[in-house]
C-alpha positions as CSV (number, residue, x, y, z in Angstrom):
1,X,253.4,-1.3,170.4
2,X,250.3,-2.7,171.7
3,X,248.5,-5.1,169.5
4,X,245.0,-4.0,168.3
5,X,241.9,-5.8,169.3
6,X,239.7,-7.2,166.6
7,X,236.4,-5.4,166.1
8,X,233.2,-7.3,166.6
9,X,229.5,-6.9,165.7
10,X,229.1,-5.4,169.2
11,X,231.4,-2.5,168.3
12,X,229.1,-1.7,165.4
13,X,226.2,-1.5,167.8
14,X,228.0,1.3,169.7
15,X,228.4,3.6,166.6
16,X,226.3,6.8,166.5
17,X,222.7,6.3,165.4
18,X,223.0,7.4,161.8
19,X,226.5,6.0,161.2
20,X,227.0,3.4,158.5
21,X,229.9,1.0,158.7
22,X,230.9,-2.6,158.2
23,X,233.4,-5.0,159.5
24,X,236.4,-5.6,157.2
25,X,239.2,-7.8,158.1
26,X,238.4,-7.3,161.8
27,X,238.3,-3.5,161.5
28,X,235.4,-1.0,161.3
29,X,235.2,0.6,158.0
30,X,233.0,3.6,158.0
31,X,230.9,4.4,154.9
32,X,231.1,7.8,153.2
33,X,227.9,9.9,153.4
34,X,225.8,9.6,150.3
35,X,225.9,12.6,148.0
36,X,222.5,14.3,147.0
37,X,222.7,13.3,143.3
38,X,223.6,9.6,143.7
39,X,220.0,8.7,143.3
40,X,219.8,10.1,139.8
41,X,222.7,8.0,138.7
42,X,221.2,4.9,140.1
43,X,217.9,5.6,138.5
44,X,219.6,6.1,135.1
45,X,221.1,2.6,135.5
46,X,218.2,0.9,137.0
47,X,214.9,2.8,136.2
48,X,211.9,1.8,138.2
49,X,208.7,1.8,136.0
50,X,206.6,2.1,139.1
51,X,208.2,5.5,140.1
52,X,206.3,8.4,138.5
53,X,209.0,10.9,139.2
54,X,211.5,9.3,136.8
55,X,211.3,10.9,133.3
56,X,212.1,8.7,130.3
57,X,215.4,9.3,128.8
């Protein structure tokens, strides 16, 4: 088998425009797309008092 080359920051620059990824142990780890309702869960944990669209619990 051929040894794999280690990924670099330059490899991240060549990903598609909206792709999200990070370097982990020399490999590119692509992030999963966000689900539509994740923001509601985050707002429940960390409410923003300046955001008028968040209803009090």
